[in-house]
DRENSESE-672459 format. One line per 10 residues: number of its first residue (from 0); their letters; for each residue x, y, z of C-alpha. Coordinates in steps of 0.5 Angstrom, whole numbers. Layout:
BEGIN
NUM) A) X:Y:Z ~ ...
This chain:
BEGIN
0) MRVDLFDFEL) 18:-8:32 ~ 13:-12:28 ~ 14:-12:21 ~ 6:-12:20 ~ 6:-5:24 ~ 9:-2:17 ~ 4:-5:12 ~ -1:-1:9 ~ -6:-2:3 ~ -3:1:-3
10) PEERIALRPA) -8:2:-10 ~ -5:-1:-16 ~ -7:5:-20 ~ -2:9:-15 ~ 4:5:-18 ~ 8:10:-23 ~ 10:7:-29 ~ 13:12:-32 ~ 17:18:-29 ~ 14:26:-29
20) NPRDSARLLR) 16:30:-35 ~ 19:35:-34 ~ 22:31:-28 ~ 21:37:-23 ~ 14:37:-24 ~ 13:32:-19 ~ 9:33:-13 ~ 13:34:-7 ~ 9:33:0 ~ 12:37:6
30) VGADGSLADW) 12:33:12 ~ 14:38:18 ~ 18:36:24 ~ 11:37:28 ~ 7:32:23 ~ 4:38:19 ~ 3:36:11 ~ 3:41:5 ~ 3:39:-2 ~ 8:43:-6
40) SVGDLAELLE) 12:41:-13 ~ 19:38:-13 ~ 20:45:-18 ~ 18:49:-11 ~ 24:46:-7 ~ 29:52:-7 ~ 23:56:-2 ~ 23:50:2 ~ 30:50:4 ~ 34:55:7
50) PGDALVFNDT) 41:59:5 ~ 46:55:8 ~ 43:49:7 ~ 47:43:3 ~ 44:38:-1 ~ 47:32:-1 ~ 47:27:-8 ~ 48:20:-9 ~ 52:20:-16 ~ 53:13:-17
60) RVIPAQLEGF) 51:10:-24 ~ 46:5:-26 ~ 49:-1:-30 ~ 45:-6:-34 ~ 45:-11:-29 ~ 40:-15:-31 ~ 43:-21:-35 ~ 39:-27:-39 ~ 43:-33:-41 ~ 43:-41:-40
70) RIRGENRQRI) 47:-45:-35 ~ 51:-51:-39 ~ 52:-58:-36 ~ 54:-62:-42 ~ 49:-62:-47 ~ 44:-59:-42 ~ 42:-52:-43 ~ 37:-49:-37 ~ 35:-41:-38 ~ 37:-37:-32
80) SATLHMRSGP) 36:-30:-30 ~ 41:-26:-26 ~ 41:-20:-23 ~ 48:-17:-21 ~ 48:-14:-14 ~ 55:-12:-12 ~ 62:-13:-14 ~ 67:-18:-11 ~ 73:-17:-15 ~ 76:-15:-22
90) DRWKAFVRPG) 72:-21:-25 ~ 67:-23:-20 ~ 60:-21:-18 ~ 55:-23:-13 ~ 48:-24:-16 ~ 41:-27:-15 ~ 40:-32:-20 ~ 33:-35:-22 ~ 32:-41:-21 ~ 38:-41:-16
100) KRIKQGDRLS) 37:-47:-12 ~ 39:-52:-19 ~ 45:-48:-20 ~ 51:-51:-16 ~ 58:-48:-15 ~ 62:-50:-21 ~ 56:-50:-26 ~ 58:-46:-32 ~ 53:-40:-34 ~ 53:-36:-41
110) FGDDGAACLT) 49:-29:-42 ~ 47:-26:-47 ~ 42:-27:-54 ~ 43:-34:-54 ~ 48:-34:-49 ~ 53:-29:-54 ~ 54:-22:-53 ~ 53:-19:-60 ~ 59:-14:-58 ~ 64:-17:-55
120) GVLDATAGER) 63:-24:-56 ~ 61:-29:-51 ~ 60:-27:-43 ~ 61:-34:-39 ~ 62:-34:-32 ~ 63:-40:-27 ~ 58:-41:-21 ~ 62:-40:-14 ~ 60:-40:-7 ~ 52:-38:-5
130) GEGGELELIF) 52:-33:1 ~ 48:-33:7 ~ 43:-28:4 ~ 42:-33:-2 ~ 47:-29:-7 ~ 51:-33:-11 ~ 58:-31:-13 ~ 60:-31:-21 ~ 66:-31:-23 ~ 67:-29:-30
140) DLSGPALDEA) 72:-31:-35 ~ 73:-23:-37 ~ 76:-18:-32 ~ 77:-11:-30 ~ 74:-6:-36 ~ 73:-12:-41 ~ 68:-15:-37 ~ 64:-8:-36 ~ 64:-7:-43 ~ 61:-14:-44
150) IMATGHIPLP) 56:-12:-38 ~ 54:-6:-42 ~ 53:-9:-48 ~ 49:-16:-45 ~ 45:-13:-39 ~ 39:-10:-39 ~ 37:-4:-34 ~ 34:-8:-28 ~ 27:-5:-27 ~ 24:-6:-20
160) PYIASKRGED) 19:-11:-20 ~ 13:-7:-19 ~ 14:-4:-26 ~ 18:-10:-29 ~ 12:-14:-28 ~ 7:-10:-31 ~ 11:-7:-37 ~ 18:-9:-41 ~ 25:-5:-40 ~ 25:0:-46
170) DQDRKDYQTI) 30:4:-49 ~ 27:10:-46 ~ 28:7:-39 ~ 36:8:-40 ~ 35:15:-40 ~ 29:16:-34 ~ 33:11:-30 ~ 39:15:-29 ~ 40:22:-25 ~ 43:27:-29
180) YAREDGAVAA) 49:27:-25 ~ 50:20:-25 ~ 58:19:-26 ~ 61:12:-22 ~ 59:6:-25 ~ 56:0:-21 ~ 49:1:-18 ~ 43:-4:-20 ~ 38:1:-18 ~ 37:8:-18
190) PTAGLHFTDA) 37:13:-12 ~ 30:15:-14 ~ 29:21:-11 ~ 35:24:-15 ~ 31:23:-22 ~ 27:29:-20 ~ 33:34:-21 ~ 34:38:-27 ~ 39:43:-29 ~ 33:49:-28
200) LFARLDARGI) 32:46:-22 ~ 40:47:-20 ~ 40:53:-22 ~ 34:55:-18 ~ 38:52:-12 ~ 44:55:-13 ~ 41:62:-13 ~ 37:61:-7 ~ 45:59:-4 ~ 43:52:-2
210) SRHFVTLHVG) 50:48:-4 ~ 51:41:-7 ~ 55:36:-5 ~ 56:28:-8 ~ 58:22:-4 ~ 57:15:-7 ~ 54:9:-5 ~ 52:3:-11 ~ 45:1:-9 ~ 44:-6:-10
220) AGTFLPVKAD) 39:-12:-11 ~ 38:-13:-4 ~ 34:-6:-4 ~ 28:-10:-8 ~ 28:-15:-3 ~ 22:-16:2 ~ 22:-17:9 ~ 20:-24:10 ~ 22:-23:18 ~ 16:-22:23
230) DTTEHKMHSE) 20:-18:27 ~ 25:-13:25 ~ 31:-16:29 ~ 30:-22:25 ~ 32:-18:18 ~ 39:-18:15 ~ 41:-13:10 ~ 45:-14:5 ~ 51:-10:5 ~ 53:-4:-1
240) IGHVSSETAD) 59:-1:-2 ~ 60:7:-1 ~ 64:13:-1 ~ 66:20:2 ~ 71:23:1 ~ 75:27:6 ~ 73:34:2 ~ 66:32:3 ~ 66:31:10 ~ 69:37:11
250) ALNAVHARGG) 65:41:7 ~ 59:38:11 ~ 61:39:17 ~ 63:46:16 ~ 55:47:14 ~ 53:44:20 ~ 58:49:24 ~ 55:55:20 ~ 48:52:22 ~ 46:50:16
260) RIVSVGTTSL) 42:43:15 ~ 44:37:12 ~ 39:35:7 ~ 40:28:4 ~ 37:27:-2 ~ 35:20:-1 ~ 35:14:3 ~ 42:12:0 ~ 45:18:1 ~ 42:18:8
270) RLLESAADED) 44:11:10 ~ 51:13:8 ~ 52:19:12 ~ 49:16:18 ~ 55:10:17 ~ 60:16:16 ~ 59:19:22 ~ 61:19:29 ~ 57:19:35 ~ 57:27:36
280) GTIKAWSGPT) 55:28:29 ~ 62:29:26 ~ 62:26:19 ~ 69:23:17 ~ 72:20:11 ~ 69:14:9 ~ 70:8:4 ~ 67:1:4 ~ 61:-4:6 ~ 55:-1:9
290) DIFITPGYRF) 49:-6:12 ~ 46:0:17 ~ 39:-2:18 ~ 35:4:20 ~ 28:3:24 ~ 24:7:30 ~ 29:8:35 ~ 35:10:32 ~ 38:16:34 ~ 40:21:27
300) RAVDVLMTNF) 47:23:27 ~ 48:27:21 ~ 42:28:16 ~ 37:34:19 ~ 32:33:12 ~ 30:27:7 ~ 28:28:1 ~ 25:21:-2 ~ 20:18:-6 ~ 14:14:-3
310) HLPRSTLFML) 16:7:-1 ~ 13:0:-1 ~ 9:-3:5 ~ 13:-7:10 ~ 19:-5:7 ~ 26:-3:10 ~ 25:4:7 ~ 19:5:10 ~ 21:3:16 ~ 27:8:15
320) VSAFSGLETM) 23:14:14 ~ 18:12:20 ~ 25:12:24 ~ 26:19:21 ~ 19:23:23 ~ 16:18:27 ~ 11:12:25 ~ 5:15:26 ~ 6:22:22 ~ 8:17:16
330) RSAYRHAIET) 2:13:16 ~ -2:20:16 ~ 3:22:11 ~ 2:16:6 ~ -6:16:7 ~ -6:23:5 ~ -1:21:-1 ~ -6:16:-3 ~ -12:20:-2 ~ -10:25:-6
340) GYRFYSYGDA) -7:21:-12 ~ 1:21:-11 ~ 5:17:-15 ~ 9:11:-11 ~ 16:8:-12 ~ 22:10:-17 ~ 19:13:-22 ~ 13:16:-17 ~ 12:23:-13 ~ 17:26:-7
350) SLLFRSNP) 16:27:0 ~ 21:32:4 ~ 22:30:11 ~ 24:35:17 ~ 27:30:22 ~ 22:29:28 ~ 27:29:34 ~ 33:34:32
Protein backbone atom coordinates (compact mmCIF):
# COMPACT_ATOMS: atom_id res chain seq x y z
CA MET A 1 0.00 0.00 0.00
CA ARG A 2 1.07 3.58 -0.60
CA VAL A 3 2.47 5.16 2.56
CA ASP A 4 0.82 8.50 1.81
CA LEU A 5 -2.57 6.86 2.45
CA PHE A 6 -1.61 6.95 6.13
CA ASP A 7 -0.79 10.66 6.21
CA PHE A 8 -2.82 13.33 8.01
CA GLU A 9 -2.37 16.86 9.29
CA LEU A 10 -1.75 17.21 13.02
CA PRO A 11 -1.59 20.64 14.69
CA GLU A 12 1.49 21.07 16.89
CA GLU A 13 -0.63 21.97 19.90
CA ARG A 14 -2.15 18.46 19.90
CA ILE A 15 1.20 16.89 20.89
CA ALA A 16 1.24 16.19 24.64
CA LEU A 17 4.44 17.18 26.43
CA ARG A 18 3.34 15.88 29.85
CA PRO A 19 0.94 13.09 30.84
CA ALA A 20 -2.48 13.58 32.37
CA ASN A 21 -2.55 13.75 36.16
CA PRO A 22 -3.81 11.43 37.53
CA ARG A 23 -2.85 9.06 34.76
CA ASP A 24 -6.30 7.50 34.38
CA SER A 25 -7.95 10.91 33.87
CA ALA A 26 -6.78 10.87 30.23
CA ARG A 27 -9.49 10.84 27.59
CA LEU A 28 -10.45 7.59 25.86
CA LEU A 29 -12.05 7.40 22.41
CA ARG A 30 -14.09 4.22 21.94
CA VAL A 31 -14.02 3.06 18.32
CA GLY A 32 -16.63 0.38 17.71
CA ALA A 33 -16.33 -2.52 15.28
CA ASP A 34 -18.98 -0.70 13.21
CA GLY A 35 -16.91 2.50 13.15
CA SER A 36 -18.97 4.30 15.79
CA LEU A 37 -17.16 6.85 17.99
CA ALA A 38 -17.82 7.73 21.63
CA ASP A 39 -15.90 9.90 24.09
CA TRP A 40 -15.01 8.38 27.45
CA SER A 41 -12.23 8.54 30.05
CA VAL A 42 -9.54 5.93 30.72
CA GLY A 43 -10.99 5.71 34.22
CA ASP A 44 -14.18 4.31 32.64
CA LEU A 45 -12.36 1.34 31.07
CA ALA A 46 -14.00 -1.26 33.34
CA GLU A 47 -17.44 -0.17 32.10
CA LEU A 48 -16.38 -0.59 28.48
CA LEU A 49 -15.24 -4.20 28.95
CA GLU A 50 -17.07 -7.31 30.09
CA PRO A 51 -16.47 -9.73 32.97
CA GLY A 52 -14.29 -12.54 31.65
CA ASP A 53 -12.28 -10.28 29.35
CA ALA A 54 -8.49 -10.36 29.79
CA LEU A 55 -6.13 -7.39 29.66
CA VAL A 56 -2.59 -8.11 28.40
CA PHE A 57 0.16 -5.72 29.48
CA ASN A 58 3.77 -5.37 28.39
CA ASP A 59 5.84 -5.35 31.58
CA THR A 60 9.09 -4.15 29.99
CA ARG A 61 10.94 -1.46 31.92
CA VAL A 62 12.51 1.56 30.21
CA ILE A 63 16.22 1.96 30.81
CA PRO A 64 18.15 5.26 30.43
CA ALA A 65 19.31 4.22 26.97
CA GLN A 66 20.37 7.61 25.64
CA LEU A 67 24.16 7.93 25.95
CA GLU A 68 26.19 11.06 25.31
CA GLY A 69 29.93 10.89 24.76
CA PHE A 70 32.84 11.03 22.33
CA ARG A 71 34.46 9.16 19.49
CA ILE A 72 38.18 9.13 20.26
CA ARG A 73 41.00 8.83 17.72
CA GLY A 74 44.31 9.74 19.29
CA GLU A 75 43.98 13.37 20.44
CA ASN A 76 40.87 13.88 18.30
CA ARG A 77 37.56 13.80 20.20
CA GLN A 78 34.23 14.17 18.43
CA ARG A 79 30.99 14.45 20.37
CA ILE A 80 28.46 11.69 19.61
CA SER A 81 25.03 10.58 20.80
CA ALA A 82 23.95 6.93 20.94
CA THR A 83 20.48 5.48 21.51
CA LEU A 84 20.70 1.84 22.57
CA HIS A 85 18.29 -0.25 20.53
CA MET A 86 18.58 -3.96 21.32
CA ARG A 87 20.94 -6.01 23.45
CA SER A 88 22.94 -8.50 21.38
CA GLY A 89 25.20 -9.99 24.08
CA PRO A 90 26.34 -9.57 27.70
CA ASP A 91 28.72 -6.78 26.61
CA ARG A 92 26.98 -5.64 23.40
CA TRP A 93 24.14 -3.40 22.30
CA LYS A 94 22.93 -2.42 18.87
CA ALA A 95 22.53 1.37 18.80
CA PHE A 96 21.66 4.27 16.56
CA VAL A 97 24.61 6.67 16.74
CA ARG A 98 24.80 10.28 15.54
CA PRO A 99 26.73 11.41 13.64
CA GLY A 100 26.99 7.79 12.56
CA LYS A 101 28.67 7.99 9.18
CA ARG A 102 31.95 9.22 10.67
CA ILE A 103 32.31 6.24 12.99
CA LYS A 104 34.26 3.28 11.66
CA GLN A 105 34.53 -0.26 12.97
CA GLY A 106 37.21 -0.37 15.65
CA ASP A 107 36.79 3.27 16.76
CA ARG A 108 36.93 3.84 20.51
CA LEU A 109 33.92 5.50 22.12
CA SER A 110 33.60 6.94 25.61
CA PHE A 111 30.28 7.82 27.28
CA GLY A 112 29.23 9.81 30.31
CA ASP A 113 29.83 13.33 31.60
CA ASP A 114 32.79 14.38 29.43
CA GLY A 115 33.40 10.69 28.80
CA ALA A 116 33.27 9.46 32.41
CA ALA A 117 30.39 7.80 34.24
CA CYS A 118 30.45 9.42 37.67
CA LEU A 119 29.38 6.35 39.65
CA THR A 120 30.98 3.50 37.77
CA GLY A 121 34.10 4.92 36.14
CA VAL A 122 34.54 5.35 32.42
CA LEU A 123 31.94 3.66 30.19
CA ASP A 124 34.03 2.80 27.13
CA ALA A 125 33.12 0.83 24.03
CA THR A 126 34.48 -0.19 20.66
CA ALA A 127 32.49 0.34 17.48
CA GLY A 128 31.54 -2.97 15.91
CA GLU A 129 29.80 -3.86 12.68
CA ARG A 130 27.02 -1.76 11.13
CA GLY A 131 23.67 -3.42 10.45
CA GLU A 132 21.47 -3.17 7.38
CA GLY A 133 19.17 -0.72 9.16
CA GLY A 134 22.02 1.64 9.99
CA GLU A 135 22.41 0.57 13.62
CA LEU A 136 25.93 0.12 15.00
CA GLU A 137 26.97 -2.65 17.37
CA LEU A 138 28.67 -1.25 20.47
CA ILE A 139 31.06 -3.63 22.25
CA PHE A 140 31.46 -2.33 25.80
CA ASP A 141 34.46 -2.89 28.06
CA LEU A 142 32.02 -3.84 30.82
CA SER A 143 29.70 -6.84 30.71
CA GLY A 144 26.57 -8.22 32.39
CA PRO A 145 25.38 -6.54 35.59
CA ALA A 146 28.39 -4.19 35.65
CA LEU A 147 27.37 -2.83 32.25
CA ASP A 148 23.75 -2.51 33.38
CA GLU A 149 24.81 -0.43 36.39
CA ALA A 150 27.03 1.80 34.26
CA ILE A 151 24.19 2.47 31.80
CA MET A 152 21.84 3.31 34.68
CA ALA A 153 24.38 5.79 36.03
CA THR A 154 25.37 7.30 32.70
CA GLY A 155 22.30 7.27 30.48
CA HIS A 156 19.29 9.50 30.01
CA ILE A 157 15.67 8.58 29.37
CA PRO A 158 15.33 8.61 25.56
CA LEU A 159 12.23 10.77 25.19
CA PRO A 160 10.49 10.44 21.81
CA PRO A 161 11.82 12.96 19.26
CA TYR A 162 8.53 14.85 19.13
CA ILE A 163 8.87 15.61 22.86
CA ALA A 164 12.66 15.93 23.04
CA SER A 165 12.62 18.55 20.26
CA LYS A 166 10.41 20.77 22.43
CA ARG A 167 11.91 20.31 25.91
CA GLY A 168 14.68 18.50 27.73
CA GLU A 169 14.39 15.34 29.80
CA ASP A 170 14.02 15.93 33.56
CA ASP A 171 13.70 13.90 36.75
CA GLN A 172 9.91 13.73 36.42
CA ASP A 173 10.26 11.81 33.15
CA ARG A 174 12.00 8.93 34.94
CA LYS A 175 8.70 8.42 36.76
CA ASP A 176 6.23 9.51 34.09
CA TYR A 177 7.80 7.49 31.25
CA GLN A 178 7.39 4.18 33.09
CA THR A 179 4.33 2.02 33.72
CA ILE A 180 3.48 1.27 37.34
CA TYR A 181 3.91 -2.47 36.65
CA ALA A 182 7.24 -2.32 34.77
CA ARG A 183 9.64 -5.02 35.96
CA GLU A 184 11.79 -6.40 33.10
CA ASP A 185 14.67 -4.02 32.22
CA GLY A 186 15.44 -3.57 28.56
CA ALA A 187 13.13 -1.15 26.73
CA VAL A 188 14.30 1.99 24.99
CA ALA A 189 10.74 3.33 24.73
CA ALA A 190 7.73 2.93 26.99
CA PRO A 191 4.71 0.83 26.02
CA THR A 192 2.74 4.05 26.22
CA ALA A 193 -0.85 2.76 26.45
CA GLY A 194 0.16 1.25 29.78
CA LEU A 195 1.16 4.65 31.17
CA HIS A 196 -2.53 5.39 31.80
CA PHE A 197 -3.02 2.70 34.44
CA THR A 198 -3.19 3.36 38.18
CA ASP A 199 -3.76 1.19 41.22
CA ALA A 200 -7.27 2.64 41.50
CA LEU A 201 -8.07 1.63 37.92
CA PHE A 202 -6.69 -1.85 38.55
CA ALA A 203 -9.05 -2.15 41.54
CA ARG A 204 -12.06 -1.23 39.38
CA LEU A 205 -11.05 -3.74 36.73
CA ASP A 206 -10.60 -6.46 39.37
CA ALA A 207 -14.05 -5.75 40.77
CA ARG A 208 -15.51 -6.06 37.28
CA GLY A 209 -13.98 -9.52 36.84
CA ILE A 210 -11.43 -8.54 34.19
CA SER A 211 -8.17 -10.45 34.52
CA ARG A 212 -4.62 -9.14 34.04
CA HIS A 213 -1.79 -10.93 32.25
CA PHE A 214 1.75 -9.89 31.38
CA VAL A 215 4.09 -10.42 28.44
CA THR A 216 7.45 -8.78 27.75
CA LEU A 217 8.53 -7.00 24.57
CA HIS A 218 11.59 -4.78 24.89
CA VAL A 219 10.62 -1.82 22.74
CA GLY A 220 13.53 -0.63 20.58
CA ALA A 221 14.49 2.74 19.15
CA GLY A 222 13.18 1.57 15.78
CA THR A 223 9.69 2.45 17.00
CA PHE A 224 10.63 6.13 16.52
CA LEU A 225 12.01 5.75 13.00
CA PRO A 226 9.95 7.27 10.17
CA VAL A 227 8.78 5.20 7.23
CA LYS A 228 10.91 6.54 4.38
CA ALA A 229 9.64 4.16 1.70
CA ASP A 230 6.82 5.13 -0.67
CA ASP A 231 5.16 1.72 -0.36
CA THR A 232 4.67 -0.41 2.76
CA THR A 233 6.19 -3.45 1.02
CA GLU A 234 9.53 -1.62 0.90
CA HIS A 235 9.73 -0.86 4.65
CA LYS A 236 11.85 -3.07 6.92
CA MET A 237 10.91 -3.29 10.59
CA HIS A 238 13.64 -3.50 13.23
CA SER A 239 13.53 -6.58 15.45
CA GLU A 240 12.59 -6.43 19.12
CA ILE A 241 13.08 -9.16 21.74
CA GLY A 242 9.98 -10.59 23.41
CA HIS A 243 8.75 -13.38 25.67
CA VAL A 244 5.39 -15.06 26.31
CA SER A 245 5.41 -17.62 29.12
CA SER A 246 3.59 -20.93 28.86
CA GLU A 247 1.46 -19.93 31.87
CA THR A 248 0.31 -16.73 30.16
CA ALA A 249 -0.34 -18.52 26.86
CA ASP A 250 -2.44 -21.18 28.59
CA ALA A 251 -4.41 -18.56 30.55
CA LEU A 252 -5.21 -16.52 27.43
CA ASN A 253 -6.26 -19.59 25.45
CA ALA A 254 -8.61 -20.45 28.33
CA VAL A 255 -10.10 -16.93 28.14
CA HIS A 256 -10.97 -17.46 24.48
CA ALA A 257 -12.32 -20.94 25.23
CA ARG A 258 -14.72 -19.42 27.77
CA GLY A 259 -15.90 -16.80 25.29
CA GLY A 260 -13.93 -13.90 26.76
CA ARG A 261 -11.96 -11.37 24.76
CA ILE A 262 -8.24 -10.68 24.74
CA VAL A 263 -7.66 -6.96 25.19
CA SER A 264 -4.17 -5.86 24.26
CA VAL A 265 -2.87 -2.84 26.16
CA GLY A 266 -0.69 -1.27 23.50
CA THR A 267 0.60 -2.17 20.08
CA THR A 268 3.69 -3.83 21.60
CA SER A 269 1.59 -6.42 23.45
CA LEU A 270 -0.46 -6.96 20.28
CA ARG A 271 2.57 -7.48 18.04
CA LEU A 272 4.01 -9.99 20.50
CA LEU A 273 0.75 -11.94 20.88
CA GLU A 274 0.27 -12.07 17.13
CA SER A 275 3.85 -13.32 16.75
CA ALA A 276 3.14 -16.07 19.28
CA ALA A 277 -0.22 -17.17 17.80
CA ASP A 278 -0.81 -20.07 15.43
CA GLU A 279 -3.02 -19.75 12.35
CA ASP A 280 -6.03 -20.91 14.37
CA GLY A 281 -5.42 -18.24 17.05
CA THR A 282 -3.89 -20.57 19.65
CA ILE A 283 -1.22 -18.69 21.59
CA LYS A 284 1.98 -20.59 22.27
CA ALA A 285 4.86 -19.97 24.66
CA TRP A 286 7.28 -17.86 22.66
CA SER A 287 10.66 -16.20 23.07
CA GLY A 288 12.94 -14.39 20.64
CA PRO A 289 13.04 -11.49 18.19
CA THR A 290 10.04 -10.32 16.21
CA ASP A 291 9.91 -7.91 13.30
CA ILE A 292 6.21 -8.41 12.51
CA PHE A 293 4.87 -5.54 10.38
CA ILE A 294 1.08 -5.28 10.44
CA THR A 295 -0.69 -3.36 7.66
CA PRO A 296 -4.25 -3.43 6.27
CA GLY A 297 -5.08 -6.89 4.96
CA TYR A 298 -3.45 -8.67 7.90
CA ARG A 299 -5.70 -11.31 9.52
CA PHE A 300 -5.56 -10.98 13.29
CA ARG A 301 -5.28 -14.26 15.16
CA ALA A 302 -5.25 -13.55 18.89
CA VAL A 303 -6.30 -10.01 19.84
CA ASP A 304 -9.94 -8.87 19.93
CA VAL A 305 -9.67 -5.36 21.42
CA LEU A 306 -6.77 -2.90 21.38
CA MET A 307 -6.15 0.01 23.74
CA THR A 308 -3.57 2.36 22.27
CA ASN A 309 -2.53 6.01 22.13
CA PHE A 310 -2.81 8.27 19.07
CA HIS A 311 0.09 7.81 16.67
CA LEU A 312 2.26 9.68 14.20
CA PRO A 313 1.18 10.26 10.60
CA ARG A 314 2.73 7.78 8.14
CA SER A 315 3.94 5.61 11.05
CA THR A 316 3.93 1.82 11.28
CA LEU A 317 1.66 2.17 14.33
CA PHE A 318 -1.00 4.13 12.45
CA MET A 319 -0.79 1.41 9.79
CA LEU A 320 -1.33 -1.22 12.50
CA VAL A 321 -4.45 0.44 13.95
CA SER A 322 -5.77 0.91 10.41
CA ALA A 323 -5.36 -2.83 9.88
CA PHE A 324 -7.20 -3.49 13.14
CA SER A 325 -10.18 -1.14 12.68
CA GLY A 326 -10.09 -0.19 8.99
CA LEU A 327 -8.28 2.72 7.35
CA GLU A 328 -11.35 4.89 6.80
CA THR A 329 -12.58 4.26 10.34
CA MET A 330 -9.24 5.33 11.78
CA ARG A 331 -9.02 8.39 9.55
CA SER A 332 -12.47 9.36 10.83
CA ALA A 333 -11.47 8.62 14.44
CA TYR A 334 -8.31 10.73 14.16
CA ARG A 335 -10.24 13.63 12.58
CA HIS A 336 -12.64 13.50 15.51
CA ALA A 337 -9.77 13.36 18.00
CA ILE A 338 -8.04 16.37 16.45
CA GLU A 339 -11.24 18.42 16.22
CA THR A 340 -12.28 17.71 19.81
CA GLY A 341 -8.90 18.31 21.47
CA TYR A 342 -7.50 14.85 22.17
CA ARG A 343 -3.80 14.85 23.07
CA PHE A 344 -1.47 12.80 20.85
CA TYR A 345 1.55 10.50 21.16
CA SER A 346 3.39 9.01 24.12
CA TYR A 347 2.04 11.28 26.86
CA GLY A 348 -1.33 11.77 25.17
CA ASP A 349 -4.83 10.33 25.39
CA ALA A 350 -5.95 6.85 24.38
CA SER A 351 -8.32 4.98 22.11
CA LEU A 352 -10.11 1.67 22.62
CA LEU A 353 -10.50 -0.17 19.32
CA PHE A 354 -12.87 -3.09 18.73
CA ARG A 355 -11.67 -5.23 15.85
CA SER A 356 -13.52 -4.68 12.58
CA ASN A 357 -13.02 -8.22 11.25
CA PRO A 358 -13.60 -10.60 14.16
